[in-house]
Biopython code that builds the backbone (N, CA, C, O; Angstrom):
import numpy as np
from Bio.PDB.StructureBuilder import StructureBuilder

atoms = [
    (1, "UNK", "N", (18.064, 51.287, 96.303)),
    (1, "UNK", "CA", (17.929, 50.849, 97.667)),
    (1, "UNK", "C", (16.942, 51.775, 98.387)),
    (1, "UNK", "O", (17.003, 52.995, 98.240)),
    (2, "UNK", "N", (16.063, 51.197, 99.140)),
    (2, "UNK", "CA", (15.062, 51.952, 99.877)),
    (2, "UNK", "C", (15.709, 52.716, 101.040)),
    (2, "UNK", "O", (16.650, 52.210, 101.652)),
    (3, "UNK", "N", (15.224, 53.925, 101.356)),
    (3, "UNK", "CA", (15.791, 54.669, 102.488)),
    (3, "UNK", "C", (15.651, 53.876, 103.789)),
    (3, "UNK", "O", (14.650, 53.190, 103.998)),
    (4, "UNK", "N", (16.644, 53.972, 104.651)),
    (4, "UNK", "CA", (16.658, 53.200, 105.882)),
    (4, "UNK", "C", (16.470, 54.044, 107.141)),
    (4, "UNK", "O", (15.898, 53.566, 108.121)),
    (5, "UNK", "N", (16.945, 55.293, 107.130)),
    (5, "UNK", "CA", (16.977, 56.081, 108.358)),
    (5, "UNK", "C", (16.683, 57.546, 108.060)),
    (5, "UNK", "O", (17.215, 58.116, 107.107)),
    (6, "UNK", "N", (15.842, 58.140, 108.874)),
    (6, "UNK", "CA", (15.555, 59.573, 108.793)),
    (6, "UNK", "C", (16.128, 60.209, 110.054)),
    (6, "UNK", "O", (15.776, 59.823, 111.168)),
    (7, "UNK", "N", (17.010, 61.182, 109.871)),
    (7, "UNK", "CA", (17.612, 61.895, 110.985)),
    (7, "UNK", "C", (17.085, 63.318, 110.981)),
    (7, "UNK", "O", (17.167, 64.017, 109.971)),
    (8, "UNK", "N", (16.541, 63.745, 112.115)),
    (8, "UNK", "CA", (16.006, 65.103, 112.244)),
    (8, "UNK", "C", (16.746, 65.799, 113.376)),
    (8, "UNK", "O", (16.856, 65.259, 114.477)),
    (9, "UNK", "N", (17.253, 66.999, 113.106)),
    (9, "UNK", "CA", (17.918, 67.799, 114.127)),
    (9, "UNK", "C", (17.243, 69.159, 114.195)),
    (9, "UNK", "O", (17.074, 69.828, 113.175)),
    (10, "UNK", "N", (16.860, 69.565, 115.397)),
    (10, "UNK", "CA", (16.236, 70.864, 115.620)),
    (10, "UNK", "C", (17.175, 71.678, 116.494)),
    (10, "UNK", "O", (17.440, 71.310, 117.638)),
    (11, "UNK", "N", (17.683, 72.792, 115.952)),
    (11, "UNK", "CA", (18.528, 73.710, 116.712)),
    (11, "UNK", "C", (17.642, 74.788, 117.318)),
    (11, "UNK", "O", (16.951, 75.513, 116.602)),
    (12, "UNK", "N", (17.670, 74.885, 118.635)),
    (12, "UNK", "CA", (16.843, 75.871, 119.327)),
    (12, "UNK", "C", (17.728, 76.981, 119.878)),
    (12, "UNK", "O", (18.886, 76.738, 120.220)),
    (13, "UNK", "N", (17.198, 78.189, 119.968)),
    (13, "UNK", "CA", (18.020, 79.296, 120.460)),
    (13, "UNK", "C", (18.321, 79.176, 121.956)),
    (13, "UNK", "O", (19.356, 79.669, 122.406)),
    (14, "UNK", "N", (17.458, 78.544, 122.727)),
    (14, "UNK", "CA", (17.640, 78.499, 124.174)),
    (14, "UNK", "C", (18.049, 77.108, 124.653)),
    (14, "UNK", "O", (17.353, 76.503, 125.469)),
    (15, "UNK", "N", (19.151, 76.608, 124.160)),
    (15, "UNK", "CA", (19.593, 75.321, 124.671)),
    (15, "UNK", "C", (20.189, 74.420, 123.621)),
    (15, "UNK", "O", (20.574, 74.843, 122.531)),
    (16, "UNK", "N", (20.247, 73.148, 124.000)),
    (16, "UNK", "CA", (20.874, 72.156, 123.141)),
    (16, "UNK", "C", (19.969, 71.779, 121.974)),
    (16, "UNK", "O", (18.750, 71.943, 122.010)),
    (17, "UNK", "N", (20.617, 71.277, 120.959)),
    (17, "UNK", "CA", (19.871, 70.799, 119.784)),
    (17, "UNK", "C", (19.194, 69.468, 120.121)),
    (17, "UNK", "O", (19.703, 68.687, 120.925)),
    (18, "UNK", "N", (18.060, 69.226, 119.504)),
    (18, "UNK", "CA", (17.343, 67.967, 119.668)),
    (18, "UNK", "C", (17.602, 67.128, 118.424)),
    (18, "UNK", "O", (17.439, 67.605, 117.301)),
    (19, "UNK", "N", (18.009, 65.870, 118.627)),
    (19, "UNK", "CA", (18.238, 64.958, 117.504)),
    (19, "UNK", "C", (17.342, 63.750, 117.663)),
    (19, "UNK", "O", (17.199, 63.205, 118.758)),
    (20, "UNK", "N", (16.739, 63.335, 116.557)),
    (20, "UNK", "CA", (15.859, 62.165, 116.544)),
    (20, "UNK", "C", (16.237, 61.303, 115.347)),
    (20, "UNK", "O", (16.348, 61.800, 114.227)),
    (21, "UNK", "N", (16.434, 60.002, 115.589)),
    (21, "UNK", "CA", (16.712, 59.052, 114.524)),
    (21, "UNK", "C", (15.483, 58.166, 114.382)),
    (21, "UNK", "O", (15.029, 57.563, 115.354)),
    (22, "UNK", "N", (14.946, 58.088, 113.168)),
    (22, "UNK", "CA", (13.733, 57.312, 112.917)),
    (22, "UNK", "C", (14.050, 56.230, 111.888)),
    (22, "UNK", "O", (14.324, 56.543, 110.730)),
    (23, "UNK", "N", (14.015, 54.943, 112.301)),
    (23, "UNK", "CA", (14.209, 53.873, 111.316)),
    (23, "UNK", "C", (12.953, 53.737, 110.458)),
    (23, "UNK", "O", (11.851, 53.603, 110.990)),
    (24, "UNK", "N", (13.110, 53.770, 109.151)),
    (24, "UNK", "CA", (11.955, 53.840, 108.254)),
    (24, "UNK", "C", (11.284, 52.500, 107.980)),
    (24, "UNK", "O", (10.087, 52.473, 107.697)),
    (25, "UNK", "N", (12.006, 51.399, 108.054)),
    (25, "UNK", "CA", (11.385, 50.104, 107.783)),
    (25, "UNK", "C", (10.319, 49.741, 108.822)),
    (25, "UNK", "O", (9.222, 49.344, 108.430)),
    (26, "UNK", "N", (10.588, 49.858, 110.133)),
    (26, "UNK", "CA", (9.517, 49.579, 111.099)),
    (26, "UNK", "C", (8.332, 50.532, 110.964)),
    (26, "UNK", "O", (7.186, 50.126, 111.162)),
    (27, "UNK", "N", (8.595, 51.782, 110.633)),
    (27, "UNK", "CA", (7.500, 52.738, 110.430)),
    (27, "UNK", "C", (6.657, 52.316, 109.235)),
    (27, "UNK", "O", (5.429, 52.387, 109.287)),
    (28, "UNK", "N", (7.303, 51.877, 108.159)),
    (28, "UNK", "CA", (6.571, 51.421, 106.977)),
    (28, "UNK", "C", (5.748, 50.175, 107.285)),
    (28, "UNK", "O", (4.638, 50.028, 106.775)),
    (29, "UNK", "N", (6.278, 49.276, 108.115)),
    (29, "UNK", "CA", (5.525, 48.075, 108.479)),
    (29, "UNK", "C", (4.302, 48.413, 109.319)),
    (29, "UNK", "O", (3.237, 47.823, 109.133)),
    (30, "UNK", "N", (4.446, 49.355, 110.238)),
    (30, "UNK", "CA", (3.311, 49.763, 111.073)),
    (30, "UNK", "C", (2.251, 50.465, 110.223)),
    (30, "UNK", "O", (1.054, 50.276, 110.439)),
    (31, "UNK", "N", (2.687, 51.263, 109.270)),
    (31, "UNK", "CA", (1.756, 52.016, 108.423)),
    (31, "UNK", "C", (1.356, 51.262, 107.159)),
    (31, "UNK", "O", (0.767, 51.856, 106.255)),
    (32, "UNK", "N", (1.664, 49.965, 107.075)),
    (32, "UNK", "CA", (1.371, 49.183, 105.878)),
    (32, "UNK", "C", (-0.099, 49.230, 105.454)),
    (32, "UNK", "O", (-0.368, 49.343, 104.258)),
    (33, "UNK", "N", (-1.067, 49.147, 106.382)),
    (33, "UNK", "CA", (-2.464, 49.245, 105.928)),
    (33, "UNK", "C", (-2.767, 50.580, 105.232)),
    (33, "UNK", "O", (-3.508, 50.616, 104.249)),
    (34, "UNK", "N", (-2.197, 51.664, 105.738)),
    (34, "UNK", "CA", (-2.398, 52.967, 105.096)),
    (34, "UNK", "C", (-1.682, 53.028, 103.746)),
    (34, "UNK", "O", (-2.181, 53.638, 102.801)),
    (35, "UNK", "N", (-0.516, 52.395, 103.661)),
    (35, "UNK", "CA", (0.212, 52.385, 102.397)),
    (35, "UNK", "C", (-0.546, 51.597, 101.339)),
    (35, "UNK", "O", (-0.554, 51.978, 100.168)),
    (36, "UNK", "N", (-1.184, 50.501, 101.741)),
    (36, "UNK", "CA", (-1.978, 49.714, 100.792)),
    (36, "UNK", "C", (-3.173, 50.537, 100.311)),
    (36, "UNK", "O", (-3.490, 50.540, 99.122)),
    (37, "UNK", "N", (-3.837, 51.234, 101.237)),
    (37, "UNK", "CA", (-4.970, 52.080, 100.853)),
    (37, "UNK", "C", (-4.514, 53.208, 99.929)),
    (37, "UNK", "O", (-5.219, 53.552, 98.980)),
    (38, "UNK", "N", (-3.338, 53.788, 100.199)),
    (38, "UNK", "CA", (-2.817, 54.853, 99.343)),
    (38, "UNK", "C", (-2.474, 54.320, 97.952)),
    (38, "UNK", "O", (-2.681, 55.012, 96.955)),
    (39, "UNK", "N", (-1.951, 53.092, 97.880)),
    (39, "UNK", "CA", (-1.638, 52.496, 96.577)),
    (39, "UNK", "C", (-2.920, 52.244, 95.783)),
    (39, "UNK", "O", (-2.962, 52.486, 94.576)),
    (40, "UNK", "N", (-3.959, 51.760, 96.455)),
    (40, "UNK", "CA", (-5.233, 51.550, 95.763)),
    (40, "UNK", "C", (-5.825, 52.876, 95.276)),
    (40, "UNK", "O", (-6.330, 52.961, 94.157)),
    (41, "UNK", "N", (-5.759, 53.904, 96.117)),
    (41, "UNK", "CA", (-6.259, 55.222, 95.712)),
    (41, "UNK", "C", (-5.445, 55.774, 94.548)),
    (41, "UNK", "O", (-5.999, 56.403, 93.647)),
    (42, "UNK", "N", (-4.130, 55.542, 94.562)),
    (42, "UNK", "CA", (-3.295, 55.967, 93.444)),
    (42, "UNK", "C", (-3.645, 55.240, 92.161)),
    (42, "UNK", "O", (-3.654, 55.838, 91.085)),
    (43, "UNK", "N", (-3.934, 53.946, 92.273)),
    (43, "UNK", "CA", (-4.347, 53.177, 91.095)),
    (43, "UNK", "C", (-5.658, 53.685, 90.519)),
    (43, "UNK", "O", (-5.801, 53.802, 89.302)),
    (44, "UNK", "N", (-6.618, 53.989, 91.391)),
    (44, "UNK", "CA", (-7.901, 54.532, 90.933)),
    (44, "UNK", "C", (-7.691, 55.897, 90.280)),
    (44, "UNK", "O", (-8.289, 56.194, 89.245)),
    (45, "UNK", "N", (-6.838, 56.730, 90.891)),
    (45, "UNK", "CA", (-6.562, 58.054, 90.306)),
    (45, "UNK", "C", (-5.915, 57.915, 88.931)),
    (45, "UNK", "O", (-6.214, 58.691, 88.024)),
    (46, "UNK", "N", (-5.030, 56.929, 88.770)),
    (46, "UNK", "CA", (-4.418, 56.693, 87.457)),
    (46, "UNK", "C", (-5.476, 56.320, 86.426)),
    (46, "UNK", "O", (-5.438, 56.789, 85.288)),
    (47, "UNK", "N", (-6.412, 55.479, 86.827)),
    (47, "UNK", "CA", (-7.465, 55.084, 85.894)),
    (47, "UNK", "C", (-8.381, 56.256, 85.551)),
    (47, "UNK", "O", (-8.800, 56.396, 84.402)),
    (48, "UNK", "N", (-8.696, 57.096, 86.534)),
    (48, "UNK", "CA", (-9.574, 58.247, 86.295)),
    (48, "UNK", "C", (-8.913, 59.237, 85.334)),
    (48, "UNK", "O", (-9.566, 59.761, 84.432)),
    (49, "UNK", "N", (-7.613, 59.492, 85.531)),
    (49, "UNK", "CA", (-6.910, 60.470, 84.703)),
    (49, "UNK", "C", (-6.229, 59.850, 83.485)),
    (49, "UNK", "O", (-5.460, 60.514, 82.791)),
    (50, "UNK", "N", (-6.517, 58.577, 83.232)),
    (50, "UNK", "CA", (-6.017, 57.852, 82.060)),
    (50, "UNK", "C", (-4.494, 57.842, 81.978)),
    (50, "UNK", "O", (-3.899, 58.108, 80.933)),
    (51, "UNK", "N", (-3.896, 57.527, 83.107)),
    (51, "UNK", "CA", (-2.446, 57.348, 83.192)),
    (51, "UNK", "C", (-2.203, 55.854, 83.359)),
    (51, "UNK", "O", (-2.923, 55.191, 84.106)),
    (52, "UNK", "N", (-1.213, 55.324, 82.684)),
    (52, "UNK", "CA", (-0.933, 53.892, 82.800)),
    (52, "UNK", "C", (-0.439, 53.581, 84.222)),
    (52, "UNK", "O", (0.471, 54.235, 84.731)),
    (53, "UNK", "N", (-1.043, 52.594, 84.837)),
    (53, "UNK", "CA", (-0.818, 52.310, 86.258)),
    (53, "UNK", "C", (0.578, 51.769, 86.534)),
    (53, "UNK", "O", (1.255, 52.266, 87.435)),
    (54, "UNK", "N", (1.025, 50.776, 85.793)),
    (54, "UNK", "CA", (2.309, 50.127, 86.070)),
    (54, "UNK", "C", (3.482, 51.106, 85.919)),
    (54, "UNK", "O", (4.331, 51.160, 86.809)),
    (55, "UNK", "N", (3.563, 51.887, 84.823)),
    (55, "UNK", "CA", (4.660, 52.861, 84.752)),
    (55, "UNK", "C", (4.572, 53.933, 85.851)),
    (55, "UNK", "O", (5.603, 54.406, 86.329)),
    (56, "UNK", "N", (3.373, 54.312, 86.248)),
    (56, "UNK", "CA", (3.226, 55.311, 87.311)),
    (56, "UNK", "C", (3.778, 54.780, 88.630)),
    (56, "UNK", "O", (4.483, 55.498, 89.340)),
    (57, "UNK", "N", (3.461, 53.525, 88.965)),
    (57, "UNK", "CA", (3.999, 52.944, 90.193)),
    (57, "UNK", "C", (5.511, 52.723, 90.080)),
    (57, "UNK", "O", (6.225, 52.813, 91.079)),
    (58, "UNK", "N", (5.993, 52.439, 88.889)),
    (58, "UNK", "CA", (7.438, 52.303, 88.674)),
    (58, "UNK", "C", (8.168, 53.608, 88.938)),
    (58, "UNK", "O", (9.240, 53.619, 89.544)),
    (59, "UNK", "N", (7.586, 54.702, 88.482)),
    (59, "UNK", "CA", (8.183, 56.019, 88.728)),
    (59, "UNK", "C", (8.162, 56.333, 90.219)),
    (59, "UNK", "O", (9.127, 56.877, 90.755)),
    (60, "UNK", "N", (7.063, 55.991, 90.891)),
    (60, "UNK", "CA", (6.990, 56.214, 92.342)),
    (60, "UNK", "C", (8.045, 55.424, 93.094)),
    (60, "UNK", "O", (8.656, 55.937, 94.031)),
    (61, "UNK", "N", (8.265, 54.171, 92.686)),
    (61, "UNK", "CA", (9.286, 53.348, 93.330)),
    (61, "UNK", "C", (10.682, 53.922, 93.098)),
    (61, "UNK", "O", (11.504, 53.948, 94.014)),
    (62, "UNK", "N", (10.953, 54.383, 91.866)),
    (62, "UNK", "CA", (12.261, 54.977, 91.581)),
    (62, "UNK", "C", (12.474, 56.256, 92.373)),
    (62, "UNK", "O", (13.590, 56.534, 92.812)),
    (63, "UNK", "N", (11.414, 57.038, 92.562)),
    (63, "UNK", "CA", (11.506, 58.238, 93.403)),
    (63, "UNK", "C", (11.840, 57.869, 94.844)),
    (63, "UNK", "O", (12.684, 58.513, 95.467)),
    (64, "UNK", "N", (11.191, 56.846, 95.375)),
    (64, "UNK", "CA", (11.458, 56.383, 96.729)),
    (64, "UNK", "C", (12.895, 55.918, 96.871)),
    (64, "UNK", "O", (13.548, 56.211, 97.873)),
    (65, "UNK", "N", (13.392, 55.197, 95.880)),
    (65, "UNK", "CA", (14.757, 54.691, 95.936)),
    (65, "UNK", "C", (15.800, 55.790, 95.743)),
    (65, "UNK", "O", (16.964, 55.593, 96.093)),
    (66, "UNK", "N", (15.415, 56.928, 95.202)),
    (66, "UNK", "CA", (16.344, 58.038, 95.002)),
    (66, "UNK", "C", (16.442, 58.946, 96.231)),
    (66, "UNK", "O", (17.248, 59.877, 96.240)),
    (67, "UNK", "N", (15.646, 58.696, 97.255)),
    (67, "UNK", "CA", (15.634, 59.566, 98.426)),
    (67, "UNK", "C", (16.901, 59.530, 99.282)),
    (67, "UNK", "O", (17.255, 60.572, 99.834)),
    (68, "UNK", "N", (17.614, 58.398, 99.432)),
    (68, "UNK", "CA", (18.814, 58.428, 100.278)),
    (68, "UNK", "C", (19.801, 59.498, 99.812)),
    (68, "UNK", "O", (20.091, 59.631, 98.623)),
    (69, "UNK", "N", (20.297, 60.243, 100.773)),
    (69, "UNK", "CA", (21.203, 61.345, 100.475)),
    (69, "UNK", "C", (20.508, 62.693, 100.436)),
    (69, "UNK", "O", (21.172, 63.722, 100.310)),
    (70, "UNK", "N", (19.192, 62.710, 100.540)),
    (70, "UNK", "CA", (18.439, 63.961, 100.507)),
    (70, "UNK", "C", (18.568, 64.680, 101.847)),
    (70, "UNK", "O", (18.448, 64.071, 102.910)),
    (71, "UNK", "N", (18.814, 65.979, 101.776)),
    (71, "UNK", "CA", (18.896, 66.810, 102.986)),
    (71, "UNK", "C", (17.964, 67.995, 102.807)),
    (71, "UNK", "O", (17.970, 68.651, 101.765)),
    (72, "UNK", "N", (17.166, 68.264, 103.824)),
    (72, "UNK", "CA", (16.253, 69.401, 103.806)),
    (72, "UNK", "C", (16.576, 70.253, 105.018)),
    (72, "UNK", "O", (16.532, 69.775, 106.151)),
    (73, "UNK", "N", (16.902, 71.519, 104.777)),
    (73, "UNK", "CA", (17.230, 72.438, 105.865)),
    (73, "UNK", "C", (16.247, 73.603, 105.841)),
    (73, "UNK", "O", (16.016, 74.215, 104.798)),
    (74, "UNK", "N", (15.671, 73.901, 107.006)),
    (74, "UNK", "CA", (14.712, 74.997, 107.136)),
    (74, "UNK", "C", (15.162, 75.869, 108.297)),
    (74, "UNK", "O", (15.449, 75.370, 109.385)),
    (75, "UNK", "N", (15.222, 77.172, 108.059)),
    (75, "UNK", "CA", (15.593, 78.108, 109.123)),
    (75, "UNK", "C", (14.515, 79.178, 109.201)),
    (75, "UNK", "O", (14.211, 79.843, 108.211)),
    (76, "UNK", "N", (13.944, 79.335, 110.381)),
    (76, "UNK", "CA", (12.926, 80.357, 110.629)),
    (76, "UNK", "C", (13.290, 81.063, 111.922)),
    (76, "UNK", "O", (13.197, 80.482, 113.004)),
    (77, "UNK", "N", (13.700, 82.301, 111.810)),
    (77, "UNK", "CA", (14.119, 83.046, 113.003)),
    (77, "UNK", "C", (15.377, 82.437, 113.585)),
    (77, "UNK", "O", (16.390, 82.287, 112.901)),
    (78, "UNK", "N", (15.297, 82.084, 114.875)),
    (78, "UNK", "CA", (16.453, 81.505, 115.554)),
    (78, "UNK", "C", (16.392, 79.984, 115.602)),
    (78, "UNK", "O", (17.279, 79.358, 116.182)),
    (79, "UNK", "N", (15.391, 79.385, 115.022)),
    (79, "UNK", "CA", (15.226, 77.940, 115.045)),
    (79, "UNK", "C", (15.551, 77.371, 113.658)),
    (79, "UNK", "O", (15.141, 77.921, 112.635)),
    (80, "UNK", "N", (16.294, 76.265, 113.647)),
    (80, "UNK", "CA", (16.655, 75.604, 112.400)),
    (80, "UNK", "C", (16.316, 74.121, 112.502)),
    (80, "UNK", "O", (16.501, 73.503, 113.550)),
    (81, "UNK", "N", (15.818, 73.556, 111.401)),
    (81, "UNK", "CA", (15.498, 72.133, 111.335)),
    (81, "UNK", "C", (16.249, 71.538, 110.147)),
    (81, "UNK", "O", (16.188, 72.064, 109.035)),
    (82, "UNK", "N", (16.955, 70.441, 110.392)),
    (82, "UNK", "CA", (17.661, 69.736, 109.326)),
    (82, "UNK", "C", (17.156, 68.304, 109.304)),
    (82, "UNK", "O", (17.228, 67.610, 110.318)),
    (83, "UNK", "N", (16.641, 67.846, 108.156)),
    (83, "UNK", "CA", (16.196, 66.469, 107.988)),
    (83, "UNK", "C", (17.083, 65.822, 106.932)),
    (83, "UNK", "O", (17.277, 66.372, 105.849)),
    (84, "UNK", "N", (17.616, 64.653, 107.256)),
    (84, "UNK", "CA", (18.509, 63.945, 106.358)),
    (84, "UNK", "C", (18.027, 62.513, 106.214)),
    (84, "UNK", "O", (17.721, 61.854, 107.209)),
    (85, "UNK", "N", (17.956, 62.024, 104.974)),
    (85, "UNK", "CA", (17.505, 60.660, 104.713)),
    (85, "UNK", "C", (18.688, 59.832, 104.257)),
    (85, "UNK", "O", (19.404, 60.216, 103.332)),
    (86, "UNK", "N", (18.894, 58.696, 104.905)),
    (86, "UNK", "CA", (20.005, 57.804, 104.539)),
    (86, "UNK", "C", (19.485, 56.474, 104.092)),
    (86, "UNK", "O", (20.268, 55.591, 103.744)),
]
sb = StructureBuilder()
sb.init_structure("model")
sb.init_model(0)
sb.init_chain("A")
sb.init_seg("    ")
for serial, (resi, resn, name, xyz) in enumerate(atoms, 1):
    if name == "N":
        sb.init_residue(resn, " ", resi, " ")
    sb.init_atom(name, np.array(xyz, "f"), 0.0, 1.0, " ", f" {name:<3s}", serial, name[0])
structure = sb.get_structure()
């Protein structure tokens, strides 16, 4: 299943935490022209480096589908950022 929601929380030392929910499907639809260009560039790169194109795109799709449940936490000084993909 493709990821549906990206949740970002920024904990700041001087106040309340900031939370942002980003729905990924509308973002993907808006960025579709860039995604098509990136797919074409990936296909050309596969041909240049002699990698089979269809299995390479299959691996990319499986990586995308494995993203739900991923959590990334970064702490620098008194500021912390947590990104969670659902």
